[in-house]
BAFI-3210 file (N, C-alpha, C; in Angstrom, 3 decimals, decimal comma, padded with zeros to 6 digits):
// residues 121
n [1|2|3|4|5|6|7|8|9|10|11|12|13|14|15|16|17|18|19|20|21|22|23|24|25|26|27|28|29|30|31|32|33|34|35|36|37|38|39|40|41|42|43|44|45|46|47|48|49|50|51|52|53|54|55|56|57|58|59|60|61|62|63|64|65|66|67|68|69|70|71|72|73|74|75|76|77|78|79|80|81|82|83|84|85|86|87|88|89|90|91|92|93|94|95|96|97|98|99|100|101|102|103|104|105|106|107|108|109|110|111|112|113|114|115|116|117|118|119|120|121]
n.u [002,581|002,007|004,002|004,872|004,434|006,215|008,343|008,933|008,406|006,216|003,096|000,211|-003,132|-003,418|-004,389|-004,151|-005,809|-005,473|-007,422|-009,441|-007,760|-008,126|-006,587|-004,208|-003,456|-002,167|-000,379|000,301|002,405|001,957|000,420|002,155|003,707|001,593|000,689|002,991|003,239|000,766|001,062|003,251|002,049|000,002|001,535|002,633|000,760|-000,554|001,409|004,040|007,465|009,193|010,799|014,236|014,278|011,654|011,684|013,608|012,323|010,116|011,463|012,581|010,269|009,347|010,325|009,224|006,548|006,420|007,052|004,823|002,796|003,619|003,418|000,668|-000,145|-000,531|001,233|001,494|-000,228|001,148|003,756|004,966|004,709|005,693|008,250|007,339|004,562|004,188|005,141|003,136|000,949|001,907|002,193|-000,508|-001,650|-000,182|-000,723|-003,514|-003,672|-002,205|-003,694|-006,152|-005,388|-004,680|-007,148|-008,490|-007,182|-007,280|-009,854|-011,866|-011,471|-013,570|-013,222|-012,568|-014,359|-015,497|-014,084|-015,314|-016,535|-017,714|-017,104|-017,694|-017,490]
n.v [-014,050|-012,897|-011,395|-011,779|-008,973|-008,472|-010,423|-011,294|-013,888|-016,293|-014,804|-015,585|-016,348|-014,252|-011,099|-007,500|-004,497|-001,141|000,954|003,370|003,572|001,855|001,243|000,425|-002,425|-005,191|-008,238|-011,321|-014,048|-015,534|-015,713|-014,554|-012,764|-011,207|-010,013|-008,515|-006,894|-005,510|-004,030|-002,385|-001,009|000,375|002,114|003,665|005,021|003,199|002,291|000,023|-000,669|-000,135|-002,171|-001,977|-002,031|-001,230|001,395|002,554|002,225|003,941|006,416|006,459|006,685|009,238|011,315|010,701|010,974|013,684|014,818|014,046|015,409|018,041|018,149|017,929|020,252|020,356|020,716|022,829|022,535|020,452|021,127|022,028|019,881|017,255|014,716|012,345|012,672|012,746|010,198|008,709|009,207|008,028|005,357|004,744|004,872|002,880|000,610|000,429|-000,064|-002,509|-004,205|-004,204|-005,391|-007,923|-008,844|-009,092|-011,037|-013,665|-013,072|-012,870|-010,737|-009,034|-008,861|-005,738|-004,475|-003,189|-004,307|-007,382|-007,625|-008,348|-006,881|-004,343|-000,720]
n.w [-003,310|-000,089|002,373|005,861|007,896|009,909|010,126|007,571|006,713|005,104|004,920|006,715|007,661|009,509|010,263|010,488|010,699|010,883|012,953|011,383|009,252|006,774|004,575|005,489|005,875|007,462|007,211|008,820|009,985|012,223|015,532|017,361|015,797|014,889|017,288|017,988|015,688|015,670|018,002|017,262|015,115|016,423|017,929|015,953|014,353|012,643|010,959|010,115|010,410|007,378|004,886|003,766|000,998|000,370|001,394|-000,313|-002,771|-002,474|-002,289|-004,847|-006,351|-005,917|-007,644|-010,325|-009,562|-008,787|-011,277|-012,799|-011,400|-011,934|-014,764|-014,996|-013,889|-011,146|-009,066|-007,159|-004,725|-003,531|-003,155|-000,728|000,946|003,195|002,840|003,960|003,797|001,025|000,422|001,654|-000,036|-002,410|-001,542|-000,978|-003,539|-004,923|-003,343|-003,622|-006,387|-006,662|-004,958|-006,337|-008,781|-007,832|-006,844|-009,226|-010,580|-012,758|-013,547|-016,330|-019,146|-021,363|-024,801|-026,170|-024,506|-021,325|-018,207|-017,215|-014,383|-011,202|-008,941|-006,513|-006,721]
ca.u [002,532|002,208|004,910|004,588|004,885|007,239|009,529|009,086|008,031|004,925|001,970|-000,909|-004,429|-003,448|-004,434|-004,406|-006,151|-005,460|-008,680|-009,405|-006,841|-008,324|-005,562|-003,026|-003,732|-000,924|-000,536|001,301|002,563|001,612|-000,147|003,261|004,000|000,405|000,717|004,087|002,915|-000,339|001,639|004,015|001,119|-000,677|002,505|003,085|-000,390|-000,909|002,547|005,063|008,700|009,360|012,094|015,141|013,840|010,449|012,105|014,262|011,309|009,371|012,342|012,703|008,989|009,027|010,588|008,173|005,313|006,529|006,987|003,429|002,076|004,013|002,829|-000,776|-000,403|-001,026|002,336|001,389|-000,703|002,035|005,134|005,497|004,417|006,888|008,519|006,459|003,220|004,249|005,252|001,812|000,152|002,439|001,816|-001,951|-001,901|000,405|-001,473|-004,807|-003,438|-001,812|-004,847|-007,118|-004,860|-004,753|-008,558|-008,936|-006,400|-008,109|-011,157|-011,776|-011,841|-014,237|-012,499|-013,146|-015,356|-015,020|-013,815|-016,507|-016,144|-018,816|-016,649|-018,261|-016,559]
ca.v [-014,397|-011,777|-011,748|-011,296|-007,593|-008,398|-011,272|-011,604|-015,249|-016,299|-014,320|-016,525|-015,735|-013,316|-009,760|-006,354|-003,274|-000,070|001,709|004,645|003,477|000,538|001,010|-000,087|-003,797|-005,929|-009,691|-011,921|-015,498|-016,194|-014,830|-013,798|-011,633|-010,346|-009,217|-007,543|-005,950|-004,652|-003,082|-001,411|-000,189|001,273|003,128|004,436|005,428|002,203|001,901|-000,882|-000,311|-000,600|-002,771|-001,064|-002,010|-000,400|002,789|003,004|002,303|005,180|007,524|006,427|007,055|010,654|012,152|010,552|011,517|015,144|015,154|013,916|016,544|019,250|018,073|018,114|021,543|020,112|020,722|023,838|022,050|019,427|021,618|022,155|018,672|016,527|013,459|011,320|012,868|012,307|008,741|008,178|009,245|007,010|004,054|004,535|004,584|001,582|-000,422|000,295|-000,677|-003,908|-004,936|-004,362|-006,387|-009,231|-009,255|-009,373|-012,133|-014,761|-012,610|-012,678|-009,462|-009,201|-008,140|-004,483|-003,954|-002,983|-005,513|-008,088|-007,819|-008,029|-006,170|-002,985|000,411]
ca.w [-001,903|000,820|003,460|007,200|008,062|010,946|009,945|006,146|006,334|004,412|005,706|006,722|007,866|010,627|009,674|011,350|009,988|011,874|012,965|010,678|008,115|006,168|003,562|006,176|006,271|007,655|007,240|009,701|009,860|013,484|016,557|017,948|014,912|014,895|018,518|017,881|014,623|016,107|018,963|016,483|014,344|017,359|018,345|014,789|013,542|011,638|010,126|010,610|009,710|006,008|004,572|003,056|-000,397|000,302|001,596|-001,543|-003,826|-002,264|-002,681|-006,308|-006,952|-005,686|-008,825|-011,337|-009,000|-008,914|-012,698|-013,221|-010,814|-012,669|-016,102|-014,878|-013,267|-009,793|-008,118|-006,102|-003,420|-002,992|-003,125|000,630|001,709|003,628|002,130|004,543|003,245|-000,379|000,465|001,995|-001,269|-003,324|-000,989|-001,154|-004,955|-005,263|-002,628|-004,295|-007,691|-006,481|-004,417|-007,415|-009,719|-007,202|-006,811|-010,586|-011,153|-013,234|-014,042|-017,774|-019,738|-022,647|-025,837|-026,613|-023,579|-019,963|-017,433|-016,758|-013,010|-010,301|-007,750|-006,379|-006,614]
c.u [002,817|003,072|004,438|005,194|005,970|008,494|009,791|008,918|006,686|003,816|000,820|-002,174|-004,535|-003,334|-004,665|-004,693|-006,273|-006,762|-008,525|-008,497|-006,998|-007,298|-004,287|-003,324|-002,413|-001,226|000,614|001,296|002,076|000,984|000,951|003,601|002,815|000,419|001,790|003,767|001,800|000,168|002,421|003,091|000,403|000,246|002,870|001,960|-000,656|000,244|003,451|006,302|008,772|010,724|012,944|014,720|012,592|010,788|012,730|013,262|010,478|010,200|012,438|011,416|008,666|009,233|009,537|006,822|005,306|006,437|005,555|002,585|002,359|003,364|001,329|-001,152|-000,910|000,049|002,133|000,878|000,240|003,447|005,733|005,151|005,718|007,060|007,597|005,034|003,158|004,328|003,911|000,900|000,596|002,035|000,337|-002,270|-001,387|-000,370|-002,828|-004,687|-003,143|-002,981|-005,891|-006,659|-004,945|-006,194|-009,016|-008,165|-007,338|-009,487|-011,005|-012,183|-012,511|-013,514|-013,256|-014,197|-014,722|-014,812|-015,129|-016,254|-017,283|-018,389|-017,233|-017,158|-017,196]
c.v [-013,136|-012,244|-011,162|-009,903|-007,436|-009,166|-011,681|-013,076|-015,172|-015,855|-015,301|-015,765|-014,766|-011,906|-008,708|-005,155|-002,180|000,720|003,076|004,651|002,108|000,220|000,444|-001,459|-004,550|-007,413|-010,263|-013,429|-016,234|-015,197|-013,997|-012,578|-010,672|-009,440|-008,130|-006,476|-005,003|-003,616|-001,994|-000,461|000,813|002,405|004,077|004,783|004,473|001,699|000,921|-000,584|-000,943|-001,272|-001,739|-000,944|-001,141|001,080|003,328|003,146|003,574|006,398|007,606|006,878|008,543|011,514|011,964|011,093|013,042|015,578|015,069|015,062|017,828|019,274|018,330|019,452|021,430|020,233|021,684|023,289|021,039|019,936|021,647|020,964|017,970|015,264|012,361|011,447|012,412|010,786|008,101|008,156|008,156|005,618|003,752|004,168|003,200|000,449|-000,653|-000,411|-002,171|-004,731|-005,197|-005,435|-007,792|-009,734|-009,706|-010,514|-013,269|-014,348|-012,302|-011,268|-009,757|-008,328|-006,888|-003,899|-003,735|-004,327|-006,115|-008,510|-007,434|-007,233|-004,762|-001,933|001,537]
c.w [-001,091|001,980|004,774|007,350|009,114|010,553|008,494|005,790|005,622|005,351|005,608|007,041|009,021|010,068|010,741|010,458|011,036|011,811|012,287|009,463|007,454|005,080|004,180|006,756|006,333|007,801|008,081|009,569|011,104|014,442|017,215|017,116|014,844|016,123|018,444|016,836|015,003|017,103|018,235|015,724|015,248|017,802|017,206|013,823|012,374|010,797|010,869|009,788|008,333|005,859|003,848|001,588|-000,567|000,462|000,316|-002,685|-003,685|-002,675|-004,202|-006,998|-006,806|-006,934|-009,918|-010,855|-009,148|-010,376|-013,221|-012,663|-011,585|-014,045|-016,076|-014,231|-011,834|-008,715|-006,946|-004,766|-002,756|-002,703|-001,723|001,525|002,089|002,783|002,652|003,991|001,784|-000,444|000,785|000,773|-002,246|-002,845|-001,197|-002,594|-005,338|-004,603|-003,284|-005,624|-007,542|-005,948|-005,497|-008,402|-009,118|-007,131|-008,187|-011,253|-011,535|-013,712|-015,520|-018,180|-021,067|-023,666|-026,250|-025,696|-022,212|-019,282|-016,940|-015,321|-012,081|-009,077|-007,694|-006,304|-005,863]
res [m|r|l|c|s|v|c|d|r|e|g|r|g|f|l|y|s|h|p|g|h|p|d|r|l|h|r|f|c|s|m|g|c|l|d|a|g|a|r|l|a|k|e|n|n|g|m|i|d|k|t|a|r|e|v|q|a|l|k|d|a|r|r|p|f|a|e|a|l|t|e|l|g|l|m|d|p|f|f|h|r|t|a|a|e|i|d|r|l|i|e|a|a|v|t|g|y|v|d|s|m|q|r|r|a|g|v|r|e|r|t|g|t|a|l|d|d|p|l|p|f]
***
C-alpha cells in the first residue's frame, strides 16, 4: 500500500508528477493533501519532505553506494558531489527498482528463461 505523501494515510487515486521529473510521483489521500503536496513540490523542485525513516535510510545507503562505486572504479566522478545529489541517485535507483517489482507482481516467470513480461523498456 502506498501512503499519502503529506499525511501518511492510505494514498488513493490522487497523484502529482512534477513537470520534468517523472520519477517524482506523489500519491495523496484527498484533494486537500494533493493541493498541499503539489504546492510543496512546486516550491521544492518536485520534492516533498521525507519522513525521518526515509532520511535515515538514505544516510544508511550512502556507504554501500560509495563502496560499490569504489569497487567498480567509478568513485572519481562522484567524490565531490553533495549528499543531496548522492541521495537523488539512490532514490532514483530504489524508486525504479520498487516500481518495477510492483508492476511485475503476479507476472509469471518462465523457468530458466527471461521474464515473460509485455512491459516496454
